[in-house]
A tleap script that builds the chain and sets N, CA, C and O, in Angstrom:
source leaprc.protein.ff14SB
mol = sequence {
  NMET GLU ASP VAL GLU LYS SER THR PRO GLU
  GLN ASP GLU MET GLN MET PRO LEU PRO PRO
  ALA THR PHE GLU PHE LEU VAL PHE SER LEU
  GLY ALA GLN ALA GLU MET SER LEU GLY LEU
  MET HIE PHE GLY PRO PRO GLU GLU LYS PRO
  LYS PRO ASP LEU GLU ARG ALA ARG HIE ALA
  ILE ASP LEU LEU ALA VAL ILE GLN GLU LYS
  THR LYS GLY ASN LEU SER MET GLU GLU HIE
  ARG LEU VAL GLU ASN THR LEU THR GLU LEU
  ARG PHE ARG TYR VAL HIE ALA LEU GLU GLU
  SER LYS CLYS
}
set mol.1.N position { 101.571 68.329 79.934 }
set mol.1.CA position { 102.384 68.778 80.050 }
set mol.1.C position { 103.363 68.899 79.353 }
set mol.1.O position { 104.307 69.443 79.927 }
set mol.2.N position { 103.614 68.454 77.783 }
set mol.2.CA position { 105.248 67.870 77.148 }
set mol.2.C position { 105.663 69.392 76.625 }
set mol.2.O position { 106.811 69.699 76.948 }
set mol.3.N position { 104.949 70.377 75.892 }
set mol.3.CA position { 105.421 71.471 75.981 }
set mol.3.C position { 105.749 72.236 76.636 }
set mol.3.O position { 106.501 73.012 76.047 }
set mol.4.N position { 105.515 72.591 78.091 }
set mol.4.CA position { 106.394 73.065 78.714 }
set mol.4.C position { 107.756 73.330 78.671 }
set mol.4.O position { 108.334 72.350 79.143 }
set mol.5.N position { 108.700 74.353 78.263 }
set mol.5.CA position { 109.722 74.795 78.699 }
set mol.5.C position { 110.198 74.797 79.347 }
set mol.5.O position { 109.638 75.405 80.260 }
set mol.6.N position { 111.760 74.191 79.794 }
set mol.6.CA position { 112.471 74.496 81.165 }
set mol.6.C position { 112.818 75.704 81.278 }
set mol.6.O position { 113.147 76.329 80.270 }
set mol.7.N position { 112.819 76.165 82.256 }
set mol.7.CA position { 114.147 77.334 82.790 }
set mol.7.C position { 115.476 77.300 82.914 }
set mol.7.O position { 115.939 76.259 83.379 }
set mol.8.N position { 116.474 78.457 82.523 }
set mol.8.CA position { 117.413 78.358 83.100 }
set mol.8.C position { 117.870 78.947 84.301 }
set mol.8.O position { 117.586 80.040 84.791 }
set mol.9.N position { 118.850 77.779 84.820 }
set mol.9.CA position { 119.185 78.380 86.373 }
set mol.9.C position { 119.540 79.833 86.551 }
set mol.9.O position { 119.623 80.135 87.741 }
set mol.10.N position { 119.821 81.022 85.537 }
set mol.10.CA position { 119.395 82.474 85.291 }
set mol.10.C position { 118.016 83.115 85.640 }
set mol.10.O position { 117.782 84.021 86.439 }
set mol.11.N position { 117.237 82.475 84.908 }
set mol.11.CA position { 116.358 83.000 84.930 }
set mol.11.C position { 115.435 82.507 86.549 }
set mol.11.O position { 114.778 83.278 87.248 }
set mol.12.N position { 115.660 81.069 86.786 }
set mol.12.CA position { 115.006 81.304 88.022 }
set mol.12.C position { 115.333 82.096 88.702 }
set mol.12.O position { 114.543 82.756 89.376 }
set mol.13.N position { 116.765 82.268 88.714 }
set mol.13.CA position { 116.941 83.608 89.961 }
set mol.13.C position { 116.492 85.092 89.784 }
set mol.13.O position { 116.649 85.911 90.690 }
set mol.14.N position { 116.095 85.313 88.938 }
set mol.14.CA position { 115.408 86.606 88.396 }
set mol.14.C position { 114.755 86.875 89.392 }
set mol.14.O position { 114.806 87.688 90.315 }
set mol.15.N position { 113.510 85.266 88.741 }
set mol.15.CA position { 112.103 85.107 88.988 }
set mol.15.C position { 111.883 85.059 90.398 }
set mol.15.O position { 112.472 84.245 91.109 }
set mol.16.N position { 111.192 85.761 90.770 }
set mol.16.CA position { 110.913 86.369 92.324 }
set mol.16.C position { 109.039 85.205 92.695 }
set mol.16.O position { 108.047 85.189 91.966 }
set mol.17.N position { 109.194 84.629 93.702 }
set mol.17.CA position { 108.567 83.421 93.707 }
set mol.17.C position { 106.980 83.986 94.181 }
set mol.17.O position { 106.872 84.824 95.076 }
set mol.18.N position { 105.938 83.491 93.558 }
set mol.18.CA position { 104.667 84.307 93.795 }
set mol.18.C position { 104.563 83.912 95.239 }
set mol.18.O position { 105.261 83.331 96.070 }
set mol.19.N position { 103.422 84.464 95.172 }
set mol.19.CA position { 102.903 84.792 96.772 }
set mol.19.C position { 101.539 83.791 97.105 }
set mol.19.O position { 100.890 83.470 96.110 }
set mol.20.N position { 101.181 83.406 98.103 }
set mol.20.CA position { 100.894 82.465 98.841 }
set mol.20.C position { 99.261 82.619 98.020 }
set mol.20.O position { 98.844 83.777 97.998 }
set mol.21.N position { 98.402 81.620 97.408 }
set mol.21.CA position { 97.211 81.941 96.805 }
set mol.21.C position { 96.267 82.450 98.267 }
set mol.21.O position { 95.786 81.807 99.200 }
set mol.22.N position { 96.279 83.165 98.100 }
set mol.22.CA position { 95.597 83.484 99.698 }
set mol.22.C position { 93.153 84.441 99.236 }
set mol.22.O position { 92.578 84.728 98.186 }
set mol.23.N position { 92.831 84.489 100.353 }
set mol.23.CA position { 91.650 85.418 100.091 }
set mol.23.C position { 92.489 86.440 100.133 }
set mol.23.O position { 92.739 86.858 99.002 }
set mol.24.N position { 93.229 87.231 101.318 }
set mol.24.CA position { 93.539 88.014 101.076 }
set mol.24.C position { 94.496 88.348 100.271 }
set mol.24.O position { 94.826 89.533 100.223 }
set mol.25.N position { 95.073 87.494 99.559 }
set mol.25.CA position { 95.769 88.284 98.389 }
set mol.25.C position { 95.036 88.299 97.335 }
set mol.25.O position { 95.517 89.131 96.565 }
set mol.26.N position { 93.986 87.741 96.832 }
set mol.26.CA position { 92.893 87.848 96.199 }
set mol.26.C position { 92.056 89.659 96.280 }
set mol.26.O position { 92.141 90.689 95.611 }
set mol.27.N position { 91.651 89.420 96.924 }
set mol.27.CA position { 91.363 90.600 97.246 }
set mol.27.C position { 92.240 91.734 96.917 }
set mol.27.O position { 92.086 92.590 96.045 }
set mol.28.N position { 93.131 91.594 97.720 }
set mol.28.CA position { 94.535 93.079 97.152 }
set mol.28.C position { 94.835 93.023 95.759 }
set mol.28.O position { 95.230 94.024 95.162 }
set mol.29.N position { 94.651 91.772 95.126 }
set mol.29.CA position { 95.009 91.649 93.733 }
set mol.29.C position { 93.854 92.855 93.220 }
set mol.29.O position { 94.000 94.077 93.212 }
set mol.30.N position { 92.760 92.098 92.836 }
set mol.30.CA position { 91.801 93.060 93.058 }
set mol.30.C position { 91.859 94.934 92.791 }
set mol.30.O position { 92.143 95.855 92.025 }
set mol.31.N position { 91.283 94.482 94.250 }
set mol.31.CA position { 92.630 95.555 94.758 }
set mol.31.C position { 92.918 96.708 93.773 }
set mol.31.O position { 92.236 97.612 93.291 }
set mol.32.N position { 94.189 96.318 93.668 }
set mol.32.CA position { 95.572 96.779 93.081 }
set mol.32.C position { 95.102 96.769 91.290 }
set mol.32.O position { 95.745 97.605 90.654 }
set mol.33.N position { 94.235 96.063 90.563 }
set mol.33.CA position { 93.666 96.376 89.459 }
set mol.33.C position { 93.191 97.709 89.203 }
set mol.33.O position { 93.516 98.522 88.336 }
set mol.34.N position { 91.868 97.793 90.684 }
set mol.34.CA position { 91.220 98.866 89.874 }
set mol.34.C position { 92.284 100.510 90.678 }
set mol.34.O position { 92.343 101.688 90.327 }
set mol.35.N position { 92.842 99.842 91.657 }
set mol.35.CA position { 93.679 101.088 91.591 }
set mol.35.C position { 94.423 101.527 90.335 }
set mol.35.O position { 94.317 102.708 90.003 }
set mol.36.N position { 95.151 100.714 89.618 }
set mol.36.CA position { 95.576 101.302 89.056 }
set mol.36.C position { 95.090 101.292 87.724 }
set mol.36.O position { 95.625 102.165 87.040 }
set mol.37.N position { 94.247 100.591 87.120 }
set mol.37.CA position { 92.523 101.299 86.298 }
set mol.37.C position { 92.394 103.236 86.223 }
set mol.37.O position { 92.608 104.120 85.394 }
set mol.38.N position { 91.772 103.091 88.062 }
set mol.38.CA position { 91.812 104.720 88.717 }
set mol.38.C position { 93.476 105.804 87.720 }
set mol.38.O position { 93.521 106.983 87.372 }
set mol.39.N position { 94.334 104.896 87.616 }
set mol.39.CA position { 95.599 105.669 87.865 }
set mol.39.C position { 96.008 106.109 88.648 }
set mol.39.O position { 96.671 107.144 88.580 }
set mol.40.N position { 95.715 105.363 89.868 }
set mol.40.CA position { 95.794 105.731 91.678 }
set mol.40.C position { 97.939 105.030 91.720 }
set mol.40.O position { 98.824 105.524 92.419 }
set mol.41.N position { 98.094 103.832 90.722 }
set mol.41.CA position { 99.675 103.261 90.477 }
set mol.41.C position { 100.317 103.767 89.377 }
set mol.41.O position { 99.691 103.531 88.344 }
set mol.42.N position { 100.936 104.138 89.280 }
set mol.42.CA position { 101.447 104.259 87.964 }
set mol.42.C position { 103.603 104.233 88.574 }
set mol.42.O position { 104.232 104.932 89.368 }
set mol.43.N position { 103.884 103.411 87.940 }
set mol.43.CA position { 105.098 103.592 88.008 }
set mol.43.C position { 106.348 104.392 87.080 }
set mol.43.O position { 107.564 104.448 87.262 }
set mol.44.N position { 105.560 104.908 86.131 }
set mol.44.CA position { 106.675 105.385 84.824 }
set mol.44.C position { 106.314 106.860 85.090 }
set mol.44.O position { 105.358 107.211 85.781 }
set mol.45.N position { 107.217 107.724 84.442 }
set mol.45.CA position { 107.486 109.465 84.687 }
set mol.45.C position { 106.181 109.728 84.756 }
set mol.45.O position { 105.375 108.882 84.370 }
set mol.46.N position { 105.846 110.727 85.170 }
set mol.46.CA position { 104.251 111.540 85.368 }
set mol.46.C position { 103.517 112.366 84.461 }
set mol.46.O position { 102.483 113.026 84.576 }
set mol.47.N position { 104.512 112.108 83.308 }
set mol.47.CA position { 104.219 113.194 81.807 }
set mol.47.C position { 103.419 111.876 81.027 }
set mol.47.O position { 102.882 111.936 79.921 }
set mol.48.N position { 103.523 110.304 82.199 }
set mol.48.CA position { 103.155 109.331 80.342 }
set mol.48.C position { 102.721 108.637 81.202 }
set mol.48.O position { 103.216 107.518 81.336 }
set mol.49.N position { 101.477 109.140 82.212 }
set mol.49.CA position { 100.479 108.908 83.188 }
set mol.49.C position { 99.788 108.803 82.214 }
set mol.49.O position { 99.407 109.638 81.394 }
set mol.50.N position { 99.609 107.635 82.321 }
set mol.50.CA position { 97.653 106.587 81.242 }
set mol.50.C position { 96.652 107.773 82.479 }
set mol.50.O position { 96.791 108.084 83.662 }
set mol.51.N position { 95.595 108.151 81.295 }
set mol.51.CA position { 94.314 108.305 81.535 }
set mol.51.C position { 93.324 107.290 82.754 }
set mol.51.O position { 93.198 106.224 82.152 }
set mol.52.N position { 92.814 107.185 83.721 }
set mol.52.CA position { 92.087 106.595 84.115 }
set mol.52.C position { 91.190 105.604 83.257 }
set mol.52.O position { 90.358 106.344 82.732 }
set mol.53.N position { 91.001 104.605 82.948 }
set mol.53.CA position { 90.057 103.432 82.391 }
set mol.53.C position { 88.985 102.972 83.601 }
set mol.53.O position { 89.084 102.026 84.382 }
set mol.54.N position { 87.887 104.017 83.472 }
set mol.54.CA position { 87.124 103.533 84.720 }
set mol.54.C position { 86.143 102.613 84.208 }
set mol.54.O position { 85.300 102.002 84.865 }
set mol.55.N position { 86.357 102.574 82.865 }
set mol.55.CA position { 85.137 100.864 82.969 }
set mol.55.C position { 86.222 99.633 83.427 }
set mol.55.O position { 85.626 98.748 84.040 }
set mol.56.N position { 87.100 99.478 83.332 }
set mol.56.CA position { 87.823 98.333 83.595 }
set mol.56.C position { 88.406 98.557 85.517 }
set mol.56.O position { 89.037 97.609 85.983 }
set mol.57.N position { 88.200 99.506 86.236 }
set mol.57.CA position { 88.134 100.045 87.476 }
set mol.57.C position { 86.528 99.489 88.061 }
set mol.57.O position { 86.378 98.718 89.008 }
set mol.58.N position { 85.697 99.943 87.444 }
set mol.58.CA position { 84.398 99.570 88.179 }
set mol.58.C position { 84.377 97.878 87.864 }
set mol.58.O position { 84.005 97.240 88.849 }
set mol.59.N position { 84.634 97.239 86.940 }
set mol.59.CA position { 84.850 95.378 86.240 }
set mol.59.C position { 85.550 95.744 87.154 }
set mol.59.O position { 85.684 96.807 86.549 }
set mol.60.N position { 86.222 95.915 88.174 }
set mol.60.CA position { 87.264 95.333 89.216 }
set mol.60.C position { 86.853 95.505 90.527 }
set mol.60.O position { 87.191 94.817 91.489 }
set mol.61.N position { 85.747 96.917 90.514 }
set mol.61.CA position { 85.217 96.981 92.431 }
set mol.61.C position { 83.812 95.637 92.071 }
set mol.61.O position { 83.201 95.095 92.992 }
set mol.62.N position { 83.537 95.315 90.506 }
set mol.62.CA position { 82.086 95.128 90.663 }
set mol.62.C position { 82.453 93.608 91.476 }
set mol.62.O position { 81.888 93.084 92.436 }
set mol.63.N position { 83.586 93.175 90.698 }
set mol.63.CA position { 84.419 91.421 91.007 }
set mol.63.C position { 84.239 91.159 92.657 }
set mol.63.O position { 83.947 90.083 93.180 }
set mol.64.N position { 84.576 92.866 93.558 }
set mol.64.CA position { 85.028 92.326 94.714 }
set mol.64.C position { 83.915 92.364 95.208 }
set mol.64.O position { 83.891 91.767 96.284 }
set mol.65.N position { 82.475 93.021 94.764 }
set mol.65.CA position { 81.075 93.371 95.164 }
set mol.65.C position { 80.510 91.588 94.945 }
set mol.65.O position { 79.858 91.144 95.890 }
set mol.66.N position { 80.717 90.804 93.955 }
set mol.66.CA position { 80.577 89.462 94.150 }
set mol.66.C position { 81.108 89.229 95.182 }
set mol.66.O position { 80.429 89.360 96.200 }
set mol.67.N position { 82.587 88.776 95.300 }
set mol.67.CA position { 82.826 87.805 96.493 }
set mol.67.C position { 82.757 88.386 97.420 }
set mol.67.O position { 83.517 88.073 98.336 }
set mol.68.N position { 81.697 89.633 97.624 }
set mol.68.CA position { 81.446 89.318 99.078 }
set mol.68.C position { 80.122 89.127 99.217 }
set mol.68.O position { 79.640 88.834 100.312 }
set mol.69.N position { 79.395 89.271 98.128 }
set mol.69.CA position { 78.477 88.668 98.332 }
set mol.69.C position { 77.971 87.178 98.719 }
set mol.69.O position { 77.179 86.666 99.510 }
set mol.70.N position { 78.942 86.747 97.639 }
set mol.70.CA position { 78.439 85.233 97.639 }
set mol.70.C position { 79.433 84.369 98.635 }
set mol.70.O position { 79.359 83.158 98.844 }
set mol.71.N position { 80.523 85.440 99.281 }
set mol.71.CA position { 81.117 84.597 100.636 }
set mol.71.C position { 80.778 85.292 101.499 }
set mol.71.O position { 81.653 85.316 102.364 }
set mol.72.N position { 79.584 86.159 101.846 }
set mol.72.CA position { 78.857 86.739 103.213 }
set mol.72.C position { 77.948 85.257 104.174 }
set mol.72.O position { 77.140 84.372 103.893 }
set mol.73.N position { 78.777 85.772 105.491 }
set mol.73.CA position { 78.823 84.861 106.092 }
set mol.73.C position { 79.538 83.451 106.271 }
set mol.73.O position { 79.074 82.501 106.902 }
set mol.74.N position { 80.808 83.493 105.567 }
set mol.74.CA position { 82.036 82.764 105.172 }
set mol.74.C position { 83.329 83.178 105.673 }
set mol.74.O position { 84.291 82.500 106.035 }
set mol.75.N position { 83.163 84.379 105.621 }
set mol.75.CA position { 84.944 84.958 106.152 }
set mol.75.C position { 84.793 85.536 107.539 }
set mol.75.O position { 83.829 85.881 108.222 }
set mol.76.N position { 86.184 85.511 107.713 }
set mol.76.CA position { 86.533 85.787 109.288 }
set mol.76.C position { 86.353 86.926 109.337 }
set mol.76.O position { 86.566 87.575 108.313 }
set mol.77.N position { 85.880 87.620 110.576 }
set mol.77.CA position { 86.060 88.902 110.792 }
set mol.77.C position { 87.082 89.647 110.212 }
set mol.77.O position { 86.735 90.805 109.980 }
set mol.78.N position { 87.902 89.452 109.989 }
set mol.78.CA position { 89.103 90.405 109.720 }
set mol.78.C position { 89.244 90.265 108.119 }
set mol.78.O position { 89.904 91.092 107.491 }
set mol.79.N position { 88.503 89.031 107.395 }
set mol.79.CA position { 88.749 89.060 105.731 }
set mol.79.C position { 87.040 89.831 105.702 }
set mol.79.O position { 86.817 90.649 104.810 }
set mol.80.N position { 86.258 89.595 106.417 }
set mol.80.CA position { 85.072 90.408 106.011 }
set mol.80.C position { 85.496 92.143 106.476 }
set mol.80.O position { 85.108 93.122 105.840 }
set mol.81.N position { 86.036 92.176 107.248 }
set mol.81.CA position { 86.402 93.647 107.105 }
set mol.81.C position { 87.746 94.282 106.524 }
set mol.81.O position { 88.346 95.351 106.636 }
set mol.82.N position { 87.916 93.038 105.824 }
set mol.82.CA position { 89.261 93.478 104.586 }
set mol.82.C position { 88.150 93.744 103.596 }
set mol.82.O position { 87.272 94.581 103.808 }
set mol.83.N position { 88.232 92.868 102.312 }
set mol.83.CA position { 86.714 93.243 101.956 }
set mol.83.C position { 85.460 94.780 101.944 }
set mol.83.O position { 85.085 95.490 101.011 }
set mol.84.N position { 85.190 94.791 103.132 }
set mol.84.CA position { 84.690 95.550 103.334 }
set mol.84.C position { 84.941 97.822 103.227 }
set mol.84.O position { 84.426 98.926 103.048 }
set mol.85.N position { 86.297 96.911 103.560 }
set mol.85.CA position { 87.058 97.876 103.720 }
set mol.85.C position { 87.568 98.273 101.907 }
set mol.85.O position { 86.923 99.082 101.240 }
set mol.86.N position { 88.352 97.804 101.560 }
set mol.86.CA position { 88.718 98.009 100.406 }
set mol.86.C position { 87.495 98.187 99.384 }
set mol.86.O position { 87.840 98.801 98.375 }
set mol.87.N position { 86.618 97.932 99.396 }
set mol.87.CA position { 85.417 98.357 98.208 }
set mol.87.C position { 84.781 99.418 98.352 }
set mol.87.O position { 84.254 100.023 97.418 }
set mol.88.N position { 84.742 99.939 100.122 }
set mol.88.CA position { 84.046 101.065 100.624 }
set mol.88.C position { 84.858 102.256 99.557 }
set mol.88.O position { 84.243 103.029 98.821 }
set mol.89.N position { 87.039 102.148 99.738 }
set mol.89.CA position { 87.682 103.432 99.262 }
set mol.89.C position { 88.293 102.772 97.631 }
set mol.89.O position { 89.103 103.350 96.907 }
set mol.90.N position { 87.621 101.402 97.351 }
set mol.90.CA position { 87.907 101.662 96.035 }
set mol.90.C position { 86.644 102.914 95.517 }
set mol.90.O position { 86.871 104.001 94.984 }
set mol.91.N position { 85.475 102.392 95.839 }
set mol.91.CA position { 84.040 103.108 95.608 }
set mol.91.C position { 84.331 104.629 96.007 }
set mol.91.O position { 83.623 105.311 95.266 }
set mol.92.N position { 84.865 105.223 96.623 }
set mol.92.CA position { 84.676 106.412 96.798 }
set mol.92.C position { 86.271 107.026 96.207 }
set mol.92.O position { 86.825 108.035 96.644 }
set mol.93.N position { 86.632 106.406 95.462 }
set mol.93.CA position { 88.556 106.717 94.429 }
set mol.93.C position { 87.453 106.681 92.984 }
set mol.93.O position { 87.576 107.439 92.022 }
set mol.94.N position { 86.321 105.548 93.138 }
set mol.94.CA position { 86.173 106.036 91.573 }
set mol.94.C position { 84.903 107.119 91.840 }
set mol.94.O position { 85.226 108.290 91.636 }
set mol.95.N position { 84.135 106.998 92.074 }
set mol.95.CA position { 83.218 108.297 92.664 }
set mol.95.C position { 84.280 109.784 92.026 }
set mol.95.O position { 84.379 110.408 90.969 }
set mol.96.N position { 84.735 109.811 93.008 }
set mol.96.CA position { 86.075 110.948 93.040 }
set mol.96.C position { 86.201 110.874 91.449 }
set mol.96.O position { 85.487 111.582 90.739 }
set mol.97.N position { 87.382 109.758 90.781 }
set mol.97.CA position { 87.308 109.425 89.363 }
set mol.97.C position { 86.729 110.089 88.196 }
set mol.97.O position { 87.117 110.670 87.183 }
set mol.98.N position { 85.532 109.724 88.826 }
set mol.98.CA position { 84.036 109.899 87.752 }
set mol.98.C position { 83.877 111.249 87.730 }
set mol.98.O position { 83.515 111.799 86.690 }
set mol.99.N position { 84.099 111.873 88.739 }
set mol.99.CA position { 83.989 113.412 89.003 }
set mol.99.C position { 84.762 114.639 88.057 }
set mol.99.O position { 84.323 115.647 87.503 }
set mol.100.N position { 86.183 114.010 88.164 }
set mol.100.CA position { 86.862 114.772 87.724 }
set mol.100.C position { 87.344 114.467 86.279 }
set mol.100.O position { 88.412 114.981 85.946 }
set mol.101.N position { 86.580 113.573 85.244 }
set mol.101.CA position { 86.869 112.902 83.964 }
set mol.101.C position { 85.764 113.753 83.374 }
set mol.101.O position { 85.693 113.878 82.151 }
set mol.102.N position { 84.742 114.453 84.332 }
set mol.102.CA position { 83.782 115.420 83.291 }
set mol.102.C position { 84.359 116.719 83.610 }
set mol.102.O position { 84.203 117.533 82.700 }
set mol.103.N position { 84.982 117.156 84.638 }
set mol.103.CA position { 85.582 118.561 84.585 }
set mol.103.C position { 86.085 119.003 82.939 }
set mol.103.O position { 86.589 120.104 82.723 }
savepdb mol mol.pdb
quit
């Protein structure tokens, strides 16, 4: 990794530290991706709100479903509930966004 550029002290002060790499953060990250794709998280002016990208949202939801399936029986009760609740909420919101897009 010789080509890695060194950051300046000013750049280091401006960067926020990364959160720990945890299962919960993985679920939250995929959930946030889905919410952004559904148009539920927008940080600009309302008139610049992008249309929902249902394909991307579905992909993030499907990734969470894969995680749910592949981790079945290996999660704590809290982790299981987190995945289950996140998927339920995202699926509901996806169906709602899909219905809205057909109007």
